[in-house]
GUVEX-443334 format. One line per 10 residues: number of its first residue (from 1); their letters; for each residue x, y, z of N, C-alpha, C. Coordinates in steps of 0.05 Angstrom, whole numbers, always signed. Atoms other than C-alpha are relative to their C-alpha. Example, Ala and Ser with C-alpha at 12.3 -4.5 7.8 and 13.67 -1.06 7.14 Angstrom:
# GUVEX-443334
1 = AS = +18:-24:+0:+246:-90:+156:+18:+24:+0; -16:-24:-1:+273:-21:+143:-15:+22:+14
***
This chain:
# GUVEX-443334
1 = MQLRVFYTWS = +5:-24:-16:-17:-7:-397:+25:+8:+15; -23:-11:-13:+38:+37:-370:-8:+14:+26; +8:-11:-26:+34:+56:-296:+23:+16:+11; -20:-15:-16:+70:+111:-259:-14:+10:+25; +10:-8:-25:+59:+125:-186:+14:+26:+9; -12:-25:-11:+70:+196:-159:-6:+1:+30; +3:-1:-30:+83:+196:-84:+2:+29:+8; +2:-28:-8:+65:+262:-51:+12:+7:+27; -14:-5:-26:+105:+255:+13:+29:-6:-5; -27:+6:+8:+176:+261:-13:+19:-4:+23
11 = QVESQGIYDA = -18:+3:-23:+206:+265:+57:+4:-28:+9; -3:+28:-9:+195:+191:+68:+14:-18:-20; -12:+16:+21:+232:+169:+6:+23:-18:+10; -24:+16:-8:+295:+146:+42:+2:-3:+30; -1:+2:-29:+276:+145:+115:-26:-11:+11; +24:+8:-14:+227:+117:+165:-15:+24:+9; +16:-22:-11:+172:+159:+195:-9:-7:+28; +10:+4:-26:+147:+168:+265:-30:-6:-2; +28:+8:+0:+81:+131:+272:-12:+4:+28; +11:-7:-26:+41:+162:+329:-16:-24:+12
21 = GFGAEVKWDV = +15:+23:-10:-4:+100:+333:+17:-21:+14; -19:+19:-12:+55:+54:+347:+18:+13:+20; -18:-14:-19:+93:+108:+385:+29:-6:-6; -27:+7:+8:+156:+91:+346:+5:+8:-29; -7:-4:+28:+193:+105:+282:-2:-26:-15; +6:+25:+15:+172:+55:+229:+12:+2:-28; -9:+2:+28:+208:+34:+166:-5:-30:-7; +8:+27:+6:+177:-28:+134:+24:-15:-12; -23:+17:+8:+225:-86:+120:-7:-18:-23; +7:+14:+25:+190:-111:+57:+2:+20:-23
31 = PLLEGYEHRF = -3:-19:+23:+202:-81:-13:-27:+13:-7; +25:-15:+6:+150:-27:-29:+2:+15:-27; -4:-17:+24:+180:+7:-91:+9:-16:-24; -10:+17:+22:+198:-52:-135:-22:-7:-20; +18:+11:+20:+165:-73:-200:-18:+20:-14; +16:-20:+14:+134:-8:-223:+14:+27:+0; -13:-26:+4:+153:+62:-246:-12:+19:+21; +10:-19:-20:+148:+116:-193:+19:+23:+3; -17:-23:-7:+174:+183:-170:-13:+13:+25; +9:-15:-23:+169:+225:-107:-1:+30:-8
41 = VANVAARPGV = +5:-28:+7:+140:+294:-119:+8:+18:+24; -10:-17:-22:+171:+351:-78:-24:+10:+16; +21:-9:-19:+127:+365:-17:+12:+24:+15; -11:-24:-11:+138:+437:+5:-13:+8:+26; +14:-6:-25:+94:+434:+67:+20:+6:+22; -17:-8:-22:+124:+468:+128:+1:-23:+21; +1:+23:-19:+102:+409:+171:-12:-24:-15; +9:+21:+18:+98:+349:+124:-13:-23:+16; +13:+23:-13:+51:+291:+142:-28:-3:-11; +27:+6:+10:-17:+260:+129:-21:+4:+22
51 = EHFAGLQTPS = +19:-3:-22:-49:+277:+196:-14:+27:+0; +14:-26:+2:-69:+348:+176:+0:+8:-30; +6:-7:+27:-95:+380:+112:+24:+13:-15; -22:-14:+13:-34:+424:+99:+26:-16:-1; -25:+16:-1:+16:+367:+108:+11:-9:-27; -9:+7:+27:+19:+351:+34:-6:+23:-19; +2:-23:+19:+32:+410:-13:+20:-4:-22; -17:+7:+22:+59:+392:-81:-8:+16:-25; +8:-17:+23:+53:+450:-131:+7:-12:-27; -9:+11:+26:+89:+410:-185:-15:-25:-8
61 = LVPEITAWEA = +12:+26:+5:+43:+349:-182:-16:+0:-26; +17:-1:+24:-9:+368:-235:+17:+5:-24; -17:-3:+24:+44:+396:-283:+16:-25:-7; -15:+24:+6:+85:+332:-276:-17:-21:-12; +19:+20:+12:+24:+288:-290:-7:+8:-28; +7:-10:+27:+6:+332:-349:+23:-4:-19; -24:+3:+18:+77:+330:-377:+4:-29:-7; -3:+28:+6:+76:+254:-373:-22:-10:-19; +22:+6:+19:+13:+255:-416:-16:-24:+9; +16:+22:-10:-28:+209:-372:-27:-1:-14
71 = DAVLVYTWNS = +27:+4:+12:-92:+181:-402:-21:-1:+22; +19:+0:-22:-124:+175:-333:+16:+2:+26; -14:-3:-26:-107:+188:-260:-18:-13:+21; +13:+12:-23:-125:+149:-198:+11:+13:+25; -8:-15:-23:-123:+192:-135:-10:-15:+25; +7:+12:-26:-121:+161:-65:-5:+22:+21; +8:-18:-21:-158:+203:-13:+0:+29:-10; +2:-28:+8:-177:+277:-20:+8:+19:+23; -2:-17:-24:-163:+303:+51:+28:+11:+4; -24:-15:-2:-99:+340:+36:+0:+21:-22
81 = WSHLQALRGL = -1:-22:+20:-83:+404:-2:+9:-12:-26; -11:+11:+25:-43:+364:-53:-20:-16:-15; +18:+18:+15:-95:+311:-70:-25:+14:-8; +24:-15:+8:-154:+358:-70:+6:+18:-24; -8:-16:+23:-117:+404:-118:+3:-17:-25; -2:+19:+23:-102:+344:-162:-27:-6:-12; +27:+5:+10:-176:+327:-166:-11:+23:-16; +11:-24:+13:-195:+398:-183:+16:+7:-26; -16:-8:+23:-137:+409:-231:-1:-19:-24; +0:+20:+22:-145:+345:-272:-27:-7:-10
91 = HGRVPVLFRG = +27:+7:+9:-220:+336:-274:-8:+16:-25; +7:-12:+26:-246:+349:-344:+22:-1:-20; -23:+2:+19:-177:+340:-374:+6:-29:-7; -3:+29:+3:-169:+265:-363:-20:-13:+19; +17:+14:-19:-214:+213:-329:+13:-1:+27; -10:+0:-27:-205:+220:-254:-14:-23:+15; +10:+21:-17:-214:+156:-214:+8:+6:+29; -5:-6:-28:-217:+161:-138:-3:-25:+17; +2:+23:-18:-204:+111:-83:+5:+10:+28; -3:-6:-28:-214:+119:-9:-15:-23:+15
101 = DSTLLDARPW = +14:+21:-14:-244:+76:+46:-18:+10:+22; +18:-12:-20:-289:+123:+86:-26:-15:+2; +26:+13:-5:-354:+96:+116:-18:+19:+15; +19:-15:-16:-415:+120:+153:-4:-14:+27; +3:+16:-25:-403:+74:+213:+2:+17:+25; -3:-17:-24:-385:+130:+262:-22:+20:+1; +23:-18:-4:-444:+168:+290:+10:+29:+2; -5:-28:-2:-444:+244:+283:-26:+15:+5; +24:-17:-2:-493:+299:+304:-12:+5:-27; +13:-2:+26:-544:+308:+249:+9:+24:-16
111 = WRAQLRRLFL = -8:-24:+14:-522:+379:+233:+28:-2:-11; -27:+5:+11:-449:+358:+226:-1:-19:-24; +2:+19:+22:-469:+300:+182:-10:+14:-25; +10:-14:+23:-508:+346:+136:+20:+19:-12; -21:-18:+10:-452:+397:+131:+22:-17:-14; -20:+17:+13:-404:+340:+116:-10:-10:-27; +11:+10:+25:-450:+313:+63:+1:+21:-22; -1:-22:+20:-455:+381:+28:+28:+3:-11; -27:-3:+8:-380:+388:+27:+10:-23:-17; -10:+24:+15:-366:+317:+3:-14:-2:-27
121 = TWVYRHIDVA = +13:+0:+26:-418:+323:-52:+15:+18:-19; -16:-18:+17:-377:+382:-78:+26:-13:-7; -26:+13:+6:-311:+343:-72:-4:-20:-22; +3:+22:+19:-338:+284:-111:-12:+8:-26; +7:-10:+26:-363:+327:-167:+25:+1:-18; -25:-2:+15:-290:+328:-188:+12:-27:-7; -9:+27:+8:-285:+253:-201:-18:-11:-21; +16:+13:+20:-309:+209:-257:-10:-27:+10; +8:+26:-11:-310:+142:-221:+11:-3:+29; -9:+7:-27:-307:+124:-147:+4:-30:+2
131 = IAVGTANRRY = -6:+29:-2:-273:+57:-135:-2:-8:+29; +5:+7:-27:-303:+30:-71:+16:-25:+8; -16:+23:-10:-263:-19:-27:-18:-22:+11; +18:+19:-12:-325:-54:+1:-27:+11:+3; +29:-7:-2:-398:-51:+20:-4:+26:+16; +4:-25:-16:-393:+3:+75:+10:+24:-15; -11:-23:+16:-350:+47:+30:-18:+7:-23; +19:-5:+22:-399:+39:-28:-24:+16:+10; +23:-15:-12:-456:+63:+18:+8:+29:+5; -10:-27:-5:-414:+123:+36:+0:+17:-26
141 = FEWCAVPPEH = +0:-15:+25:-404:+143:-37:-28:+6:-9; +28:-5:+8:-478:+135:-51:-12:+23:+17; +9:-22:-18:-493:+180:+10:+11:+27:-9; -13:-25:+10:-445:+231:-20:-10:+8:-28; +13:-6:+26:-489:+233:-83:+16:-8:-24; -13:+11:+24:-442:+195:-128:-20:-19:-13; +20:+18:+13:-488:+162:-180:+9:-29:+1; -8:+28:-2:-489:+86:-172:+15:-10:-24; -14:+9:+24:-467:+77:-244:+29:+11:-1; -27:-11:-1:-404:+117:-226:+16:-11:+23
151 = IALAPHTVDV = -14:+13:-22:-384:+71:-169:+7:-28:-9; -10:+27:+6:-341:+10:-182:+10:-12:+26; -11:+14:-24:-314:-42:-133:+26:-13:-7; -25:+14:+1:-242:-63:-125:+8:-5:+29; -1:+6:-29:-232:-98:-58:+25:+11:+13; -22:-8:-17:-188:-72:-2:+17:-25:+5; -16:+24:+1:-130:-119:-3:+27:+2:+14; -28:+3:-8:-63:-143:+24:+12:-20:-19; -14:+20:+16:-11:-187:-8:-6:-27:+10; +10:+26:-10:-49:-251:+4:+22:-22:-4
161 = ARFAADAASH = -20:+21:+5:+6:-294:-28:+23:+1:+20; -22:-2:-20:+59:-268:+20:-7:-11:+27; +9:+10:-26:+18:-284:+82:-6:-30:-1; +7:+28:+2:-3:-352:+56:+25:-18:-5; -24:+16:+8:+67:-375:+32:+16:-8:+25; -19:+9:-20:+119:-412:+73:-14:-5:+27; +16:+4:-24:+66:-434:+123:+16:-16:+21; -14:+17:-19:+111:-487:+155:+21:+16:+16; -21:-15:-14:+168:-439:+171:-13:+21:+18; +14:-19:-18:+120:-386:+198:-12:-14:+24
171 = AARAAEWRQQ = +12:+15:-22:+85:-438:+240:+22:-8:+21; -23:+7:-18:+153:-460:+269:+8:+24:+16; -7:-24:-15:+169:-388:+288:-21:+6:+21; +21:-5:-19:+101:-381:+320:+2:-20:+24; -3:+19:-22:+113:-445:+360:+22:+7:+19; -21:-10:-17:+178:-416:+385:-10:+22:+19; +11:-21:-16:+142:-354:+409:-18:-11:+22; +17:+12:-20:+90:-397:+444:+16:-12:+23; -17:+13:-20:+144:-436:+480:+13:+21:+18; -13:-21:-16:+179:-372:+502:-20:+14:+18
181 = LGIAAGDGVI = +21:-13:-16:+113:-344:+529:-11:-20:+21; +10:+20:-19:+100:-409:+568:-27:-11:-8; +26:+10:+9:+40:-430:+526:+4:-29:-9; -2:+29:+6:+32:-506:+524:-12:-7:-27; +9:+9:+27:+19:-544:+460:-31:-3:-1; +29:+5:+1:-53:-560:+480:-17:+24:+7; +15:-24:-8:-72:-489:+500:-10:+15:-25; +11:-17:+21:-115:-442:+459:+11:+28:+3; -11:-27:-1:-91:-372:+440:-19:+19:-16; +15:-22:+12:-133:-310:+426:+21:+22:-6
191 = LFAGKLQSKK = -21:-19:+8:-91:-258:+388:-11:+27:-8; +4:-27:+10:-93:-183:+379:+28:+9:-10; -25:-11:+11:-39:-152:+334:-6:+27:-13; +4:-27:+12:-36:-78:+317:+7:+22:+19; -6:-23:-17:-34:-10:+348:-18:-1:+25; +14:+0:-25:-53:-8:+421:-10:+28:+6; +11:-27:-2:-97:+54:+416:-30:-2:+4; +28:+0:-7:-167:+74:+435:-18:-9:-23; +17:+8:+23:-195:+65:+364:-3:-30:-2; +0:+29:+2:-177:-9:+366:-14:-13:+24
201 = NPRLLLDAFA = +14:+10:-24:-207:-17:+437:+11:-26:+10; -11:+25:-11:-159:-71:+462:-9:-5:+29; +8:+5:-27:-183:-60:+533:-26:-16:+2; +24:+17:+1:-251:-89:+515:+6:-29:-3; -8:+28:+4:-217:-152:+492:+12:-11:+26; -11:+9:-26:-178:-157:+558:-22:-5:+20; +22:+3:-20:-241:-146:+599:-17:-25:-7; +17:+24:+8:-281:-199:+559:+16:-25:+6; -17:+24:-5:-223:-248:+564:+0:-6:+30; -1:+4:-29:-219:-238:+640:-25:-13:+11
211 = RLPPPASPHS = +26:+11:-9:-292:-259:+646:-5:-28:-10; +4:+27:+10:-284:-324:+608:+2:-21:+22; -2:+22:-20:-299:-385:+651:+23:-19:-7; -21:+20:+6:-244:-438:+657:-10:-19:-21; +10:+17:+22:-249:-478:+593:+0:-29:+7; -1:+29:-1:-268:-550:+591:+16:-9:-24; -12:+11:+24:-240:-596:+539:-14:+14:-24; -25:+12:+11:-216:-586:+483:+25:+14:+8; -24:-15:-6:-167:-533:+509:+7:-2:+30; -9:+1:-28:-126:-542:+573:-3:+28:+13
221 = HVHLVFVGNG = +2:-27:-9:-121:-467:+581:-3:+18:-25; +2:-20:+21:-135:-405:+539:+16:+24:+8; -17:-23:-4:-85:-348:+532:-9:+23:-18; +4:-24:+16:-91:-277:+506:+27:+13:-5; -26:-12:+8:-32:-247:+468:-5:+26:-15; +0:-26:+13:-25:-174:+450:+27:+4:-14; -25:-5:+15:+27:-158:+396:-2:+29:-11; +0:-28:+10:+43:-84:+384:+7:+19:+22; -6:-22:-18:+57:-18:+416:-21:+22:-5; +19:-22:+3:+17:+46:+426:-5:+14:+26
231 = ELVAQLKAAA = +5:-18:-23:-11:+97:+474:-12:-15:+24; +13:+15:-22:-49:+44:+515:+16:-22:+12; -15:+24:-8:+7:-6:+526:+4:-1:+30; -5:+0:-29:+23:+16:+597:-26:-5:+16; +26:+5:-13:-51:+18:+617:-8:-29:-2; +7:+27:+4:-63:-50:+588:+16:-19:+17; -17:+18:-16:-4:-82:+622:-7:+2:+30; +8:-3:-28:-26:-52:+688:-26:-15:+6; +26:+13:-4:-97:-77:+679:+2:-31:-2; -3:+29:+4:-72:-147:+659:+15:-14:+23
241 = RGVPRVHFLP = -16:+13:-21:-31:-158:+722:-16:-20:+17; +16:+19:-15:-89:-192:+757:-14:-21:-17; +13:+19:+19:-110:-233:+696:+20:-20:-9; -20:+20:+8:-74:-299:+686:+0:-4:-31; -4:+9:+28:-47:-321:+618:-5:+23:-20; +0:-23:+18:-43:-251:+586:+29:+6:-6; -28:-4:+8:+21:-238:+546:+2:+24:-19; -5:-23:+17:+51:-179:+510:+26:-4:-16; -23:-1:+17:+99:-177:+451:+2:+28:-13; -2:-27:+11:+127:-112:+422:-7:+1:-30
251 = FQNQSAMPAV = +4:-4:+29:+116:-84:+352:+17:-18:-17; -15:+18:+18:+136:-132:+297:-3:+11:-29; +0:-11:+27:+155:-110:+227:-14:-19:-19; +16:+15:+19:+121:-135:+164:+9:-28:-6; -10:+27:+6:+166:-194:+150:-7:-20:+21; +6:+19:-21:+148:-224:+217:-30:-5:+3; +28:+2:-5:+73:-215:+212:-13:-26:-8; +12:+26:+5:+56:-281:+177:+4:-20:+23; -4:+17:-23:+86:-316:+237:-16:+10:+24; +16:-11:-22:+51:-269:+286:-28:-10:-1
261 = YRLGDVFVLP = +28:+8:+1:-18:-287:+260:-2:-30:+6; +1:+29:-6:-1:-362:+266:+5:-5:+29; -2:+3:-29:+14:-350:+339:-27:-5:+13; +27:+3:-11:-61:-347:+352:-16:-21:-14; +20:+18:+12:-117:-396:+341:-22:+15:-13; +20:-17:+10:-164:-339:+328:+10:+29:+4; -9:-28:-1:-151:-265:+313:-24:+18:+6; +22:-17:-8:-193:-210:+345:+7:+29:-5; -2:-29:+4:-203:-137:+323:-25:+13:+13; +24:-9:-15:-249:-105:+376:-6:+30:-4
271 = SQGPGETWGL = +0:-29:+5:-249:-35:+344:-27:+13:+8; +23:-17:-6:-296:+20:+368:-1:+25:-17; -2:-25:+14:-273:+76:+322:+5:+23:+18; +7:-6:+28:-278:+130:+303:+23:-5:-19; -19:+2:+21:-243:+118:+238:+11:-27:-6; -8:+27:+8:-236:+42:+234:-14:-6:-26; +14:+2:+26:-254:+46:+161:+1:-28:-12; -1:+27:+11:-232:-25:+145:+11:-20:+21; -13:+19:-17:-182:-62:+189:+15:-21:-16; -14:+18:+18:-131:-93:+141:+13:-23:+15
281 = ALNEALASGR = -10:+24:-15:-105:-138:+198:-19:-24:-4; +19:+23:+4:-168:-179:+185:+7:-14:-26; -9:+13:+25:-145:-191:+113:+25:-17:+4; -25:+14:-4:-76:-211:+137:-4:-25:+16; +5:+24:-16:-103:-259:+189:-14:-22:-17; +13:+19:+18:-149:-292:+138:+20:-13:-19; -20:+11:+18:-92:-300:+89:+19:-18:+14; -17:+18:-16:-52:-332:+145:-14:-24:+10; +15:+24:-7:-106:-384:+154:-11:+0:+28; +11:-2:-26:-136:-358:+218:-29:+11:-1
291 = PIIASDKAGG = +26:-11:-3:-210:-348:+235:+2:+27:+14; -2:-27:-11:-226:-276:+255:-26:+7:+15; +23:-12:-15:-271:-240:+305:+3:+30:-3; -2:-29:+4:-287:-167:+290:-25:+13:+10; +23:-15:-8:-333:-114:+318:-14:+11:-25; +15:-10:+23:-387:-85:+273:+8:+29:-6; -11:-26:+7:-349:-19:+274:+25:-2:-17; -22:+4:+19:-293:-49:+232:-12:-2:-28; +13:-3:+26:-310:-29:+161:+1:-25:-17; -2:+24:+17:-286:-94:+130:-15:-24:+9
301 = AIDLIRQGVN = +13:+24:-11:-324:-141:+175:-23:-11:-17; +24:+8:+15:-388:-142:+134:+7:-15:-25; -9:+13:+25:-349:-164:+72:+17:-24:+5; -20:+21:-4:-296:-209:+101:-10:-24:+16; +8:+21:-18:-334:-250:+152:-26:-13:-8; +24:+17:+3:-383:-306:+140:-4:-13:+27; +4:+7:-28:-412:-318:+209:+1:-30:+4; -3:+28:-7:-390:-385:+237:+14:-16:-21; -15:+14:+21:-353:-403:+173:+29:+6:+1; -27:-9:-3:-290:-362:+176:+4:+20:+23
311 = GWIFESGNAD = -2:-18:-22:-305:-319:+236:-27:+8:+12; +24:-10:-13:-355:-279:+277:+1:+30:+2; +3:-29:-5:-380:-207:+283:-15:+4:+26; +14:-7:-25:-399:-178:+351:-6:+30:+1; +8:-27:-3:-430:-113:+373:+23:+16:+14; -21:-16:-10:-377:-59:+384:-6:+11:+28; +4:-11:-27:-368:-39:+457:-15:-19:+19; +16:+18:-16:-409:-98:+482:+17:-23:+10; -17:+20:-12:-365:-139:+529:-14:-27:+2; +15:+26:-2:-420:-191:+539:+0:-14:-26
321 = DLERTLRAAM = +1:+13:+26:-426:-203:+465:+27:-10:-8; -27:+9:+7:-351:-207:+456:+7:-25:+17; -5:+24:-17:-346:-256:+515:-14:-24:-12; +14:+22:+12:-399:-300:+483:+14:-10:-25; -13:+7:+25:-363:-298:+417:+27:-14:+5; -26:+13:-7:-295:-315:+448:-6:-28:+10; +7:+27:-10:-328:-373:+484:-8:-19:-22; +8:+16:+22:-359:-398:+420:+25:-10:-16; -24:+7:+14:-291:-397:+387:+17:-21:+15; -17:+18:-16:-254:-431:+444:-14:-26:+7
331 = DLTPAGLRAM = +14:+25:-4:-308:-484:+451:+4:-19:-23; -6:+17:+23:-288:-510:+383:+25:-16:+6; -24:+15:-2:-237:-565:+380:+22:+12:-17; -21:-10:+18:-168:-549:+351:-5:-7:-29; +6:+7:+28:-189:-587:+289:-22:+17:-11; +21:-18:+9:-252:-545:+285:+10:+28:-7; -12:-26:+6:-212:-481:+289:+17:-1:-25; -16:+3:+24:-164:-507:+236:-17:-1:-25; +18:+1:+23:-222:-522:+190:-11:+28:-7; +8:-27:+5:-247:-451:+198:+23:+16:-12
341 = GVSAQQLSAQ = -23:-14:+11:-177:-427:+184:+4:-7:-30; -1:+7:+29:-177:-466:+118:-20:+16:-16; +20:-16:+14:-242:-432:+99:+8:+29:-2; -10:-28:+0:-212:-365:+119:+20:+5:-22; -21:-4:+20:-152:-374:+74:-12:-3:-28; +12:+3:+26:-195:-398:+16:-16:+25:-8; +16:-24:+5:-241:-337:+22:+18:+24:-4; -18:-23:+3:-182:-290:+27:+10:+4:-29; -8:-3:+28:-165:-304:-46:-17:+20:-15; +17:-19:+14:-224:-261:-66:+9:+29:+7
351 = WSSEESARRI = -9:-27:-9:-189:-202:-31:+30:+3:-4; -29:-1:+6:-121:-207:-64:+6:+26:-14; -9:-24:+15:-80:-149:-92:-4:-4:-30; +3:+5:+29:-83:-183:-160:-29:+5:-9; +28:-4:+7:-159:-183:-159:-7:+30:+0; +5:-28:-1:-161:-110:-139:+12:+14:-24; -13:-12:+23:-111:-91:-194:-16:-6:-25; +15:+7:+24:-152:-129:-246:-25:+17:-2; +24:-16:+1:-215:-91:-227:+6:+30:-6; -8:-28:+6:-180:-23:-227:+7:+3:-29
361 = CKVFLECLQE = -7:-1:+29:-152:-38:-296:-25:+0:-17; +25:+2:+15:-222:-56:-320:-14:+27:-1; +12:-26:-2:-249:+11:-296:+15:+20:-18; -16:-18:+16:-191:+48:-328:-5:-3:-30; +5:+5:+29:-201:+16:-396:-28:+8:-9; +28:-8:+7:-276:+27:-394:-2:+31:-2; -1:-30:+1:-263:+102:-380:+12:+9:-26; -12:-8:+25:-217:+106:-440:-17:-6:-24; +18:+7:+22:-266:+71:-485:-23:+20:-3; +21:-19:+1:-321:+119:-466:+10:+27:-9
371 = RTPTKSSGKQ = -11:-26:+7:-276:+179:-475:+10:+1:-29; -11:+1:+27:-241:+158:-539:-5:-27:-12; +8:+27:+9:-279:+99:-570:+17:-10:-24; -15:+9:+23:-234:+97:-631:+29:-7:+7; -27:+5:-8:-169:+90:-592:+4:-30:+6; -2:+29:-3:-149:+17:-600:+28:-10:+0; -28:+9:+1:-73:+16:-604:+17:+17:+18; -18:-16:-17:-14:+40:-564:-3:-8:+29; +1:+6:-29:+1:+35:-490:-11:+24:+15; +13:-21:-15:-46:+75:-446:+15:+4:+27
381 = KLVQ = -14:-7:-24:-18:+111:-386:-19:+6:+23; +16:-5:-24:-47:+109:-317:+18:+10:+22; -14:-12:-23:-24:+153:-259:-14:-8:+25; +11:+3:-27:-33:+136:-186:+15:+21:+18
***
């Protein structure tokens, strides 16, 4: 199978971009364009970006895909001029596979929900197969009237091998951070890493942590570490002034993240939404061998967490429930937390990029067999 990826935001080909969530310009320090064929399609939008519908406008996209003679196309998200036009322009000409991670977790007024459903039902008439990333996403596609037989599953993933590898060196870097922050070897650490923004609800974690009673054995003390930047960083730091053992580290790039996750004994994602469709930090923490705590508004929690085995789920916005969950985690011995971390890393293998790619390839080949059952030789072409 021959793969070509068409990127629809050409302006980011050779530069970083300003990430409003982090409040900084971001350019990842791990290779993103190696090992596969790709090109950047000219984006003619007056104000390029993915935060608004008109930010991606690529008139040459469909002609370029057609000229390449693709056998199938996989489109990620529909909520831009460019991608919606690709769905409409290619449907009926080649099999159109679609991948997104939307859910029904965020409440909406009934009338808005019905209008949304009508519109999305029309959008998804232009696809042949919806490739769901998990349980909540599959329920969304079913709600949008995509027939169950036209929904496949390919898990939402990170590079599990990268986060799991070189564990000793990453642990040594994490130990250095702990020492610099004044965290003793016998202390427990609760970790949040990501954008400090309302959607992630880091303030709830701070409030629940502040209510924790002084721990008995096995931990001498328990610390809370926030890693990241964002709109709430100043407010959080101000609120944390009266709370002992709360620490802040700035944004860390991708190459440092395997060490960041090992800084904590347990990772927490207290999201309240709207729009926390998955929470890929959960995947990264699991792959780094750390148990996780997530709210029920994180779309990936229902798939990634086995209660009490590799983590816990708590009710979003409920500080009492989060406090109880934090206490349950910190009441475990270091050995108990490490055992949960081993289970976490073992389970993360089911959510690897390799597994996702295998399942997407399976869907692609099944589409080709249904469309051209006699085609059995040659290299088929898939566009993303």
